[in-house]
N, C-alpha and C positions, 0 to 999 in steps of 0.2 A: 243830550240824551234824555227822551221822554220817560217819565216814570208815573205809575198810576197812583192816584189818591186812595188812602186806606186808612181804616182806623184799627187795623189788626197789629197787636202788639208783637215786638220781635221775639222769635222763638230762638232761645239761646241754644238749643239743641241743633239747629240747622246752620249755625255758624261753624265754618271750617277754615283753615288756613288757605286752602285753594278749593275752588268748586262750591263755595258758599253762596247765600243769597243776599241780595241788597249791598253789593260792593260799591255801588257808585255814590252812596251817601254814607258819610262816617257817623252813624247812629251808634255812639259809643256804649250807652248802657242798655240792657244788662251786659257786664263784661263777662266773656267766657274764657278768654286766653289771658288769664291773670298775669302771667309771667311777662307779657309784653307791656302791660300797664306798669308793673312794677319796675321793669327796665326804663320806661320812659321817664318815670319820676326819679329814679336813681340818676339817670343820665343828666336831667335838668340840675340836680343837686351838685353835680360834678363839673359844671360849666366852667370853662377857662378860655383864654385867649394867649397866644404865644407872645405878643408885645407887652404883656403884664410880667415878663421874665427878663431880667437884665442879661445882656450878652457881653458886657464890657470886659470882664475876666476872660471870657472865651477868646474875645478879640486880642487882648494882650498876650494870651497863650499861643495863639495861632501865629502872631507876629514874631514870636521869639524863636530862635534857632535851638534852644536848649530844652525846651519843655516836651515837645512832641518830636518822636522819631519819624523817619521817612515812611516806615510800614504802618505807624499809627495814623499818619495823615491819609495815606492810600486807603486804609480801611474805612475811615470816615467818609471819604469821597464816594467809595463803592457802595456804601450803606445808604448814604442820601441819594445815590443814583438809583438804587431800587426803590426807596421809599416815595420819591417824588412822582414815579409812575403808578406804583401799586395803589395809592390811595386814590388816584383818578379812575383807575380802573374799577376799584370797589364802588366808588361813588356812581359810576355809570351803570354798574349791575344793579345797584339799589334803585335809583331813579328810573331806568329805562327797563328794567327787568322785573325785579321782585315786586315793586310797588303795583305795577300794571296787573299782575296775576294773582297777588295775595288778596284774598276777600275778607279777612278778618280786620275790622275797624281798629281795634286795639294794636294790631301788629303793624298796620298801615301808620299808625300815629307814631309808634317807635321808628319806623322806617324813615319818617320825615326827620326825626331828631338824628338819626344815625347819618343820613345824607349831609346834614349840616356838619356834623363832627367831622366826617371826611373832608369837607371843605377847610375846616380849622386846621386839620393835619397838613393839608397841602400848604396852607398858609404859613405854618409852622416850619416846614422845610424851606420855603422860600425866605423865611425870616433868618434863619440859620445861614444859608447860603449868601444872602445879601450881607449879613452882619460880618461874616468872615471874609468877605470879598473873594468868594471862590468864583472860578469861571462858570457862569451860570449855563452857558451853552454846553460845556463839558458835562455838568451834573445832570441838567435836564434832558440831554441827548443820549445819556449813558445807556439807556435800554436798547438803543440801536446799535451800540458800539461794543458793548460788554456781552460776550456770547451768554455767560451764566444768567445774567438778567434777563437777557432777550428769550432764553429758552423758558424761564419761568413765566414771564409774560405771556409768550406765545401759547404755553400750556393752558393758562387760565382762559384766554381769549378764544381758543379753539372750541371750548365748552360753552361759553356764555353766549356766543353768537346765535345758538339756536333760539333761546328765550328772548334775545333782543329783535329777532326777526318780527316785523309788524304783522305777519301772518300766523305767528305761533299762538296756539291757545291750549289751555288746559282742558281736561274733560274726558281723555281717553287714558288707558293704562300707559301706553307708550308716551304720551305727552306729558303725563304726571310725573312719570319716572324721570323723563328728561328735565323736568323742573327740579325734582328732588336731587337729581344729579348735580344741577348747578348750585343748589345750596351747599352741597358737600365741597364742591370744587371752590366756591366763594368764601364760604365761612369756615369749614374745617380745615382746607388745605391753604387758601391764601391767608386769611386771617388767623388761622390756629397753627400754622407750621411755618409758612414762608416768612411771616413777620417776626417770628420770635427769635431767630438766630441773629438777625440785625438788631433787635431789642438788646440781645445779650452783649453785643458789640458796644453799644452804647452804655450799658451798665458796667461794662469793663472799664470804660473811661472813668465812669463816676466813682468806682471803687478806688481808682488811682488819684482821686481828687483833680481829675482833668475834665476841661471842657463841661463844667458843671451846669452852665445855663443851658446848653444844648441838651445834656443828658436829662436835666429836669424836664424839658419839654416832651422828650421822648417818653419819660415816665408817665406823664398825663396821657399820651397818646397810647402807651400801652394799656393803661387802666381802660381808655375807651375800647380799645380793641379787644381786651378781654371781655368786656360786656358784649361786643359784636359777636364774638365767638359763642358765648353762652346763649345768646339769642338765636343764633343759628342752630346750635345743639337743640334747643327747645323747639324750634321749627321742624327739624328732622324728626325728633321723638314724637311730636304731636301729630304730624302727618301720618306717621307709622300707626298710631293709635287710630286716627280717623279714616285711613284707607289702608288697612293691613295688606291688602293684596298687591301694594306696590313694593312691599319689603320681601320679595321673593328671595330664595337662596341664590339665584343667579344674579339679583341685583346686589345682594350683600358681597358676593364675591368680586363684583364689579366695582363696588365702593372700596373694598379693601386694596384692590389693584391700583386704583386712582391714587389712594393715600400712599402707597408704596413707591409709586413713580414720583409723587410729590416729594417724598423723603430724599429720593436720589437726586432729584434737581436742586433740592436745598443743599445736600452734601457737596455737590459740585460747586455751588455758590460760595460756601464756606471755604472751600479750597482757594478759591480766586480772593477772597478777602484776606485769608491767613496763609499765604505762600510760605511764610517762615514761622508765623506765630507771633503774637503780641501780648504782653502781660499775663502769660500763663494760659492763654487761649490759643487753640490751633486746631486744624482741620480735624484731627483724630477725635479730640474731646467734643468737638461739635457735632460729629457724626453721632456719637453716643446721646448727646443732648437732643438732637433731632429725632432720633429713634424713640427716645424716652417720651418726648412729648407727643409724637405721633401715636404711641400706644395708649397714652391718656386720652387723646382725642377719639381713638377706635372704641375704647371702653365706654366713653360716654354715650356714644349712639348705639351701644349694644353688639359691637362686633369684637371679634377675639384679637387680642394683642399679638403682634407679630415679632417683636424684637426682645422685649424684656431686658432692655439696656438700663443700667443704673444712671442716676441723674448726676452728672459731673458739677453741675452748677446749682447747688441748693440754694445759693443766694438770690437766684432769679425769683423765687417765691417770695422773699422779702420785698423785692423791687415791685412787685405786683400790689402788695399791701400798703398802698400809699394813703396816708392820712392828709386829706386835703386841708383841714383846719391847722392842723400842726405844721405841715410843710409849706403849702402854697402861700398862705398869707403872711409867714415869716419872711418869704423870699421874694414876694411880688414887689414890683417897683411903682413908686407913685409918680415920680418925676424923672424921666430919663428920655434920651433920643433913641428913636427907632433905628434899626440896623441901616437903613439908607442914608441916615444923617450923622452917624456916629463919627466922631473924629478919630483919625488913626494917629 
């Protein structure tokens, strides 16, 4: 694409999340959307790879007939079945949707990092599946065979198809609201609600000192996803400031309805994971937890809380507050075989 030669300096006031100027070249300074630059630097400081975490103890536990119950094994497989598909959907949305339409250079820079993190997450799930010698076809095809996973994925995909269309463009109230809707679907619902009950399952294992290598990887993924969620919240709130006409009462009601639908889909998924309950976790307290975090997401983007449910899992806050220097470098492995070559 041709662009004109000019000596004109960047006018920071003309920069917008969408519909800004000079999006084709990442002229980073002066930075307007500082939250994106700060997120980019924080993400770089939090870099990790799944193969730096040992899975040997997890393998021994999975082989044993005494450590894990049938229901615990089922819960792990269903959670992995959701995760394996969810991060690829998130990555497609970032690379094929968000990046194409966002015109803030600093936001685009973070999106590049975020897309890479989604690849690391997919790598991590494969590493767990391969290490435990799970049936790869069963796990990676579960989104087609498990109705609750399929319904969540279909819900997300039904909305982001619009901005993935090659003919889609921002610039009108209708199209800009469509883009804003997609941010709410992908960031607030997918990364802010759908991921979190599965995170809680994995930290349930961790609290029982089971599958610690798998849980540690999920803990790093959760830290990444928390940053993705916060970035999405900042996108929504900044677009509201830059284009207040988009945040109509009708659109706000629509956003609340979308989040409430997401809550019901996630509660159905929790019932699939916990038909009987494991280590104190069951579908009833998961409903409370999902409603609790949904209210938090609503409040962060200026919408009214809908449930006012108490948090039944206060330990989830502790799981997010991961100190990399303390935890990661004490548990990382210098020399070991990766999942594909581990001896049973």
